[in-house]
C-alpha positions as CSV (number, residue, x, y, z in Angstrom):
1,X,-28.4,4.6,-3.3
2,X,-29.6,5.7,0.4
3,X,-28.2,4.1,3.4
4,X,-30.4,3.1,6.9
5,X,-29.1,2.9,10.5
6,X,-28.7,-1.0,11.7
7,X,-30.7,0.8,14.8
8,X,-33.4,1.6,13.0
9,X,-34.5,5.4,14.5
10,X,-31.5,7.5,12.2
11,X,-33.0,9.1,9.0
12,X,-31.7,7.6,5.7
13,X,-29.1,9.6,4.0
14,X,-27.1,9.5,1.0
15,X,-23.5,8.7,0.7
16,X,-22.3,12.5,0.8
17,X,-23.7,12.9,4.4
18,X,-23.2,9.2,5.3
19,X,-19.4,9.7,4.6
20,X,-18.6,12.7,7.1
21,X,-21.6,11.3,9.8
22,X,-19.5,8.2,10.2
23,X,-22.0,6.5,13.0
24,X,-25.7,7.2,12.9
25,X,-27.7,9.5,15.3
26,X,-28.9,6.6,16.8
27,X,-26.1,4.7,17.6
28,X,-26.2,2.3,14.6
29,X,-23.8,2.0,11.6
30,X,-24.9,2.7,7.8
31,X,-26.0,0.3,5.5
32,X,-27.0,0.4,1.7
33,X,-30.8,0.1,0.9
34,X,-30.3,-2.5,-1.2
35,X,-26.7,-4.5,-2.1
36,X,-26.3,-4.0,-6.0
37,X,-24.9,-6.7,-8.2
38,X,-21.2,-7.3,-8.7
39,X,-19.9,-6.2,-12.5
40,X,-17.7,-8.9,-13.6
41,X,-14.0,-8.8,-13.0
42,X,-11.4,-9.7,-15.3
43,X,-8.2,-11.0,-13.9
44,X,-5.3,-9.0,-14.9
45,X,-7.3,-5.3,-15.0
46,X,-6.2,-2.7,-13.6
47,X,-7.0,-2.5,-10.1
48,X,-8.3,1.3,-10.0
49,X,-10.8,0.7,-12.9
50,X,-12.3,-2.5,-11.6
51,X,-13.0,-0.7,-8.3
52,X,-14.8,2.5,-9.7
53,X,-16.8,0.0,-11.5
54,X,-17.5,-2.1,-7.9
55,X,-18.0,1.2,-6.0
56,X,-20.1,3.0,-8.2
57,X,-23.4,2.3,-7.5
58,X,-23.0,3.3,-4.1
59,X,-21.8,6.5,-4.7
60,X,-23.8,7.1,-7.8
61,X,-26.0,10.6,-7.1
62,X,-23.2,12.2,-4.8
63,X,-20.5,12.9,-7.2
64,X,-19.9,12.9,-10.7
65,X,-18.6,9.6,-12.2
66,X,-15.6,11.0,-14.0
67,X,-14.3,12.7,-11.0
68,X,-14.8,10.0,-8.7
69,X,-12.7,7.5,-11.2
70,X,-10.3,10.3,-11.1
71,X,-10.3,9.8,-6.9
72,X,-10.0,6.4,-7.1
73,X,-7.3,6.0,-9.7
74,X,-5.2,8.8,-7.6
75,X,-5.8,7.0,-4.6
76,X,-4.6,3.2,-5.5
77,X,-1.4,5.5,-7.6
78,X,-0.1,5.1,-3.9
79,X,0.7,1.6,-4.0
80,X,3.8,0.2,-4.9
81,X,3.6,-4.2,-5.3
82,X,6.7,-5.8,-6.3
83,X,7.3,-5.8,-9.9
84,X,5.6,-9.5,-11.6
85,X,3.3,-9.2,-8.9
86,X,0.3,-11.5,-10.0
87,X,-2.2,-8.2,-9.7
88,X,-1.6,-4.5,-9.4
89,X,-2.4,-2.9,-5.6
90,X,-3.1,-6.0,-4.0
91,X,-1.2,-8.8,-5.5
92,X,-1.9,-12.5,-5.0
93,X,0.7,-15.1,-4.1
94,X,0.5,-19.0,-4.4
95,X,1.7,-20.4,-1.0
96,X,0.7,-24.3,-2.2
97,X,-1.4,-27.2,-1.5
98,X,-4.5,-24.8,-2.5
99,X,-4.1,-21.8,-0.3
100,X,-3.0,-18.3,-1.7
101,X,-2.2,-14.7,-0.1
102,X,-3.9,-11.4,-1.4
103,X,-1.0,-9.0,-0.2
104,X,-2.7,-5.9,1.3
105,X,-0.4,-3.8,2.4
106,X,1.5,-2.6,-0.2
107,X,0.2,1.1,0.6
108,X,2.2,4.0,2.5
109,X,1.8,2.4,5.9
110,X,2.2,-1.2,5.1
111,X,-1.3,-2.4,6.0
112,X,-4.3,-3.2,3.9
113,X,-6.1,-0.2,6.3
114,X,-4.5,1.9,3.4
115,X,-6.4,0.3,0.4
116,X,-9.8,1.9,2.0
117,X,-8.4,5.1,3.5
118,X,-6.3,6.4,0.6
119,X,-9.7,6.3,-0.7
120,X,-11.3,7.8,2.0
121,X,-9.1,10.6,2.7
122,X,-9.5,11.7,-0.9
123,X,-13.3,11.5,-1.0
124,X,-13.3,13.6,2.6
125,X,-11.5,16.1,0.6
126,X,-13.9,16.2,-2.3
127,X,-17.0,16.3,0.1
128,X,-15.8,19.0,2.6
129,X,-14.4,21.3,-0.2
130,X,-17.4,20.9,-2.1
131,X,-19.9,22.0,0.6
132,X,-16.9,24.3,2.0
133,X,-17.2,22.7,5.6
134,X,-14.6,21.4,8.1
135,X,-14.7,18.2,10.4
136,X,-13.0,16.4,13.1
137,X,-12.0,13.2,13.1
138,X,-12.0,11.0,16.4
139,X,-10.9,7.3,15.7
140,X,-9.9,4.7,18.1
141,X,-6.9,2.1,16.5
142,X,-5.6,-1.2,18.0
143,X,-3.0,-0.3,15.6
144,X,-3.2,0.0,11.8
145,X,-5.9,2.1,11.4
146,X,-4.5,5.0,12.8
147,X,-1.3,5.2,10.9
148,X,-3.2,5.1,7.5
149,X,-5.9,7.4,8.4
150,X,-3.3,9.9,9.4
151,X,-1.3,9.4,6.0
152,X,-4.6,9.9,4.4
153,X,-5.4,13.1,6.1
154,X,-2.3,14.9,7.2
155,X,-2.2,18.2,6.4
156,X,-5.5,18.5,5.0
157,X,-7.0,21.7,5.3
158,X,-10.6,21.0,6.3
159,X,-10.0,18.3,8.8
160,X,-8.7,17.8,12.0
161,X,-8.1,14.0,13.2
162,X,-7.5,12.9,16.7
163,X,-6.1,8.8,16.5
164,X,-6.4,7.2,19.8
165,X,-4.4,3.8,20.5
166,X,-4.0,1.8,23.6
167,X,-0.8,3.4,25.4
168,X,1.7,0.2,25.3
169,X,-0.4,-2.0,23.3
170,X,1.1,-1.6,19.5
171,X,4.0,-2.3,17.6
172,X,6.7,0.1,17.8
173,X,6.3,0.5,14.4
174,X,2.5,0.9,14.6
175,X,3.1,4.0,17.3
176,X,6.0,5.7,15.4
177,X,3.6,5.6,12.3
178,X,1.5,7.8,13.8
179,X,3.1,9.7,16.4
180,X,6.0,10.7,14.1
181,X,3.8,12.4,11.5
182,X,4.4,16.2,12.4
183,X,1.5,18.2,10.9
184,X,-0.6,20.6,12.0
185,X,-3.7,18.9,12.0
186,X,-2.7,15.6,13.6
187,X,-3.4,15.0,17.4
188,X,-2.0,11.4,19.0
189,X,-3.7,10.5,22.3
190,X,-2.1,7.2,23.9
191,X,-5.2,6.3,26.3
192,X,-4.1,4.1,29.5
193,X,-6.4,1.1,28.6
194,X,-7.4,-1.3,25.9
195,X,-8.3,-0.8,22.1
196,X,-11.9,-1.7,23.5
197,X,-11.9,1.2,25.9
198,X,-10.3,3.7,23.1
199,X,-13.3,2.4,20.8
200,X,-15.9,3.0,23.7
201,X,-14.5,6.8,24.1
202,X,-15.0,7.4,20.6
203,X,-18.5,6.0,20.6
204,X,-19.3,7.8,23.7
205,X,-18.1,11.3,22.0
206,X,-20.5,10.8,19.3
207,X,-23.1,9.7,21.3
208,X,-22.8,13.6,22.7
209,X,-25.2,14.9,20.4
210,X,-24.1,18.7,21.5
211,X,-20.7,17.8,21.5
212,X,-20.9,15.8,18.2
213,X,-22.3,18.9,16.2
214,X,-20.7,22.0,18.1
215,X,-17.1,19.9,16.7
216,X,-18.5,18.4,13.8
217,X,-16.9,15.1,14.6
218,X,-16.3,12.3,11.7
219,X,-15.0,9.1,11.6
220,X,-12.7,7.2,9.1
221,X,-12.5,3.8,11.3
222,X,-14.4,0.9,10.0
223,X,-17.9,2.1,11.3
224,X,-17.7,4.3,8.5
225,X,-19.5,2.7,5.2
226,X,-17.2,4.1,2.9
227,X,-14.1,2.0,4.2
228,X,-16.4,-1.0,4.1
229,X,-17.4,0.1,0.6
230,X,-13.9,0.2,-0.5
231,X,-12.8,-3.3,0.6
232,X,-15.5,-5.2,-1.0
233,X,-12.9,-4.3,-4.2
234,X,-9.9,-6.7,-3.7
235,X,-12.8,-9.6,-2.7
236,X,-13.6,-9.6,-6.3
237,X,-10.2,-8.8,-7.7
238,X,-8.4,-11.8,-6.1
239,X,-10.9,-14.1,-6.8
240,X,-10.5,-13.0,-10.4
241,X,-6.5,-13.5,-10.4
242,X,-6.8,-17.2,-8.4
243,X,-9.6,-18.3,-10.5
244,X,-7.4,-17.4,-13.4
245,X,-4.0,-19.0,-12.1
246,X,-6.0,-22.4,-11.7
247,X,-8.0,-22.6,-14.6
248,X,-11.1,-22.1,-12.9
249,X,-14.5,-20.7,-14.3
250,X,-15.3,-17.3,-13.8
251,X,-17.8,-18.3,-11.5
252,X,-16.1,-21.0,-9.5
253,X,-16.6,-20.4,-5.9
254,X,-13.7,-19.3,-3.5
255,X,-12.7,-19.5,0.4
256,X,-11.5,-16.4,2.2
257,X,-9.8,-16.6,5.5
258,X,-9.8,-13.3,7.3
259,X,-7.8,-12.4,10.5
260,X,-10.7,-10.6,12.7
261,X,-10.8,-8.2,15.2
262,X,-13.4,-5.5,14.5
263,X,-14.8,-7.7,11.8
264,X,-15.1,-4.6,9.1
265,X,-12.8,-6.4,6.7
266,X,-14.7,-9.8,6.7
267,X,-18.0,-7.8,6.5
268,X,-17.0,-6.2,3.0
269,X,-16.3,-10.3,2.2
270,X,-19.9,-10.9,3.0
271,X,-20.9,-7.8,0.7
272,X,-19.0,-9.3,-1.6
273,X,-21.0,-12.3,-1.5
274,X,-24.6,-10.3,-1.3
275,X,-23.5,-8.7,-4.4
276,X,-22.9,-12.0,-6.3
277,X,-19.8,-13.0,-5.9
278,X,-19.4,-16.9,-5.6
279,X,-17.9,-17.5,-2.2
280,X,-18.0,-21.3,-0.9
281,X,-16.9,-19.8,2.8
282,X,-15.8,-17.1,4.7
283,X,-13.1,-18.3,7.5
284,X,-13.4,-16.0,10.9
285,X,-9.8,-16.2,12.0
286,X,-9.1,-15.3,15.5
287,X,-6.0,-15.0,17.9
288,X,-6.8,-16.1,21.8
289,X,-8.9,-13.0,21.8
290,X,-11.6,-15.2,20.2
291,X,-15.0,-13.8,21.1
292,X,-15.7,-14.0,17.3
293,X,-14.4,-17.6,17.1
294,X,-17.0,-18.8,20.4
295,X,-19.7,-16.8,18.8
296,X,-19.8,-18.2,15.6
297,X,-19.2,-22.2,16.9
298,X,-21.9,-21.6,20.1
299,X,-24.4,-18.7,19.1
300,X,-23.2,-17.1,22.2
301,X,-21.3,-13.8,22.4
302,X,-19.7,-12.9,26.2
303,X,-17.2,-10.4,26.6
304,X,-14.0,-11.4,29.0
305,X,-10.6,-9.7,29.3
306,X,-8.2,-8.6,26.7
307,X,-5.0,-10.7,26.4
308,X,-2.2,-8.9,24.8
309,X,-1.2,-10.9,21.8
310,X,1.4,-11.2,19.1
311,X,-1.4,-9.6,16.6
312,X,-2.6,-6.8,18.6
313,X,-4.7,-5.4,15.9
314,X,-7.2,-8.5,17.0
315,X,-6.7,-8.2,20.6
316,X,-10.4,-7.0,20.8
317,X,-13.6,-8.3,22.7
318,X,-16.2,-5.8,21.5
319,X,-16.4,-6.0,17.4
320,X,-18.1,-3.0,15.9
321,X,-19.0,-4.2,12.7
322,X,-20.5,-7.4,13.4
323,X,-23.3,-5.1,14.4
324,X,-24.2,-5.1,10.3
325,X,-23.7,-8.5,10.2
326,X,-26.6,-9.0,13.1
327,X,-28.6,-6.3,11.5
328,X,-28.7,-8.5,8.1
329,X,-29.6,-12.0,10.1
330,X,-32.3,-10.3,11.9
331,X,-34.1,-9.6,8.4
332,X,-33.0,-5.9,8.6
333,X,-35.2,-5.2,12.1
334,X,-33.1,-2.1,13.7
335,X,-35.6,-2.2,16.8
336,X,-34.8,-5.5,17.5
337,X,-31.0,-5.0,17.1
338,X,-31.0,-2.0,19.0
339,X,-32.6,-4.3,21.5
340,X,-30.2,-6.9,21.3
341,X,-27.0,-4.2,21.6
342,X,-28.5,-3.1,24.3
343,X,-28.7,-6.1,26.3
344,X,-25.2,-7.0,25.3
345,X,-23.9,-4.0,26.6
346,X,-25.5,-4.1,30.0
347,X,-25.1,-7.9,30.5
348,X,-21.8,-8.9,28.7
349,X,-23.4,-11.3,27.2
350,X,-25.8,-12.0,24.4
351,X,-27.3,-15.1,22.4
352,X,-28.9,-16.0,19.2
353,X,-31.6,-18.6,18.2
354,X,-30.3,-22.0,16.8
355,X,-32.0,-21.2,13.5
356,X,-30.1,-18.0,13.6
357,X,-26.7,-19.7,14.4
358,X,-27.5,-21.8,11.1
359,X,-27.8,-18.8,9.0
360,X,-24.4,-17.8,10.5
361,X,-23.0,-21.1,9.4
362,X,-24.2,-21.2,6.1
363,X,-22.0,-18.6,5.5
364,X,-19.2,-18.3,7.9
365,X,-16.6,-20.6,9.7
366,X,-14.7,-20.0,13.1
367,X,-11.6,-20.8,14.5
368,X,-8.7,-19.6,16.6
369,X,-4.6,-20.0,17.1
370,X,-2.6,-19.0,20.0
371,X,1.0,-17.4,19.8
372,X,2.7,-20.7,19.5
373,X,0.3,-22.0,16.7
374,X,1.3,-18.2,14.8
375,X,4.9,-19.3,15.9
376,X,4.9,-22.3,14.1
377,X,3.4,-21.0,10.9
378,X,5.5,-18.2,10.4
379,X,8.3,-20.1,11.0
380,X,7.3,-23.1,9.0
381,X,6.3,-20.6,5.7
382,X,10.0,-19.0,6.1
383,X,11.7,-22.4,5.9
384,X,9.8,-24.4,3.5
385,X,8.7,-21.4,1.0
386,X,10.5,-18.3,1.9
387,X,7.3,-16.4,2.5
388,X,7.7,-13.7,5.6
389,X,4.2,-13.3,7.4
390,X,3.6,-10.9,9.7
391,X,1.6,-12.5,13.0
392,X,-2.2,-11.6,11.8
393,X,-1.8,-12.7,8.6
394,X,0.1,-15.9,9.8
395,X,-3.5,-16.3,11.8
396,X,-5.4,-16.1,8.6
397,X,-2.9,-18.7,7.2
398,X,-3.0,-21.2,10.5
399,X,-6.9,-21.3,10.3
400,X,-6.8,-21.9,6.5
401,X,-4.8,-25.0,6.9
402,X,-7.1,-26.3,9.6
403,X,-10.2,-26.0,7.3
404,X,-8.9,-27.5,3.8
405,X,-10.3,-30.0,2.9
406,X,-9.5,-32.6,-0.5
407,X,-10.2,-31.2,-3.2
408,X,-11.4,-27.7,-2.0
409,X,-11.8,-24.9,-3.4
410,X,-8.9,-22.4,-3.8
411,X,-8.7,-20.5,-0.3
412,X,-7.5,-17.0,0.0
413,X,-6.0,-15.7,2.9
414,X,-6.0,-11.9,3.1
415,X,-2.3,-10.9,4.2
416,X,-3.3,-7.9,6.2
417,X,0.2,-6.2,7.3
418,X,3.6,-6.4,6.0
419,X,6.1,-8.1,8.2
420,X,8.5,-5.2,8.7
421,X,5.4,-3.7,11.1
422,X,5.9,-6.7,13.5
423,X,10.0,-7.1,13.3
424,X,10.9,-8.7,17.0
425,X,7.5,-11.4,16.3
426,X,8.8,-12.3,12.6
427,X,12.1,-12.2,13.7
428,X,11.4,-14.3,17.1
429,X,9.5,-16.8,14.4
430,X,12.1,-16.9,11.6
431,X,15.2,-15.6,12.7
432,X,15.1,-13.3,10.0
433,X,14.1,-9.1,10.9
434,X,12.4,-7.8,8.0
435,X,14.0,-4.4,6.9
436,X,11.3,-1.5,6.6
437,X,10.8,0.0,2.9
438,X,13.2,2.7,1.9
439,X,10.1,5.8,2.7
440,X,10.0,4.2,6.4
441,X,13.8,3.6,6.7
442,X,14.5,6.5,9.2
443,X,11.3,6.4,11.3
444,X,13.4,5.0,14.4
445,X,15.4,8.5,14.3
446,X,12.2,10.6,13.6
447,X,10.5,12.4,16.7
448,X,7.4,11.3,18.3
449,X,4.2,13.5,19.0
450,X,2.0,12.1,21.6
451,X,-0.2,12.8,24.3
452,X,-0.8,10.1,26.9
453,X,-4.4,10.5,28.7
454,X,-6.4,8.0,31.3
455,X,-9.2,6.0,29.6
456,X,-11.8,8.9,30.4
457,X,-14.6,10.4,28.3
458,X,-14.4,14.0,29.8
459,X,-10.6,13.8,29.4
460,X,-10.6,13.3,25.5
461,X,-13.6,15.5,25.3
462,X,-12.0,18.7,26.6
463,X,-8.8,17.6,24.7
464,X,-10.4,17.4,21.5
465,X,-12.4,20.8,22.3
466,X,-9.0,22.6,23.4
467,X,-7.1,21.6,20.3
468,X,-9.5,21.6,17.1
469,X,-9.8,24.1,15.0
470,X,-13.7,23.6,13.6
């Protein structure tokens, strides 16, 4: 398998180089040169075994198969779902009336990002150790990626990690999961701005070729293909579990509803479709920061201001991974994609032709719910079914309900964060304050370590250069 850039100008690379590069040198995102076929996935199969089988074509030639299986098994041994769950690592729960919840949050930091990053951190360790190399990871987070990346990379000798989060725009649990990690290779930066500001700074650092090479920059957020690769797996496993539970054929379609911010999670669903998973529809679920809903319904993408909400990980206006889908929509014409992205950045808006909007509509639908609707969903599911949903998962469930039809395919809603990560919002909606699991029970007592910087590329560049060991 070789990997090519969405913008068409960077050299094709093998998996090991793509893992460490993160962002292509032309500013694009990497995609495999072809989509392999999805192997059969059986309900009740061990998740790590299914994961190793599904991902193998993407890494073949860069790592020995037995070693890859060992790394995958080690990564998913860090998950601890409730006993008796339907499916290990990523259990599925029946919400009634054709809706199911895939609980992606039983990893060490209680968010779906662990599914990918527990693997990616170990792949970094393997590849850097093999090369005798060192990298500086720089990433932006709207809440969950940061803590998952830090947990995966802490205390690793060959990695320094710098995570930028928007000051005051994450939940306290999210912030503390990052800032209370006491490891010499971990640096937290609170940026005085939005997540989009953080993301723009990271992209600017990668675009500075001299700095990128001197510091050996790499990325673990969802611009890194390895993240998306790992997320493909739970689409296949959750579909298999739900089909078996409802007595449906192994190739019968399911629908997915995905709380969506940076578009990496739902793009993994598109990748699963391209690999052969029978998916009736992918529902793009947004909060009031609804640039994606507007794009998928009108064909026009237009940047507006970011409004803080109860679901802060989705408070985004520039969804980086959408570029991968646009590249596919454009027939993988990198030059055309690069021109469109340049125009979008310059003018703040870009539109697609009606035939391309039709292409998108064959595969995706989109909708949004606001905070009041989110609270209603959270309260109702707790009251009627005894289910606690975090605000992001509630957005996905609310959108799924709105798009439910009689005699419909089962809809799997992706539960992206444990409710204890957003205790204030959950308590306001349900009257119940979810406790943190035992391994995080003293989180509020742990000392924090972070520095606050302006939303300025030069300030962050200087900070990274002064603190890296690379």
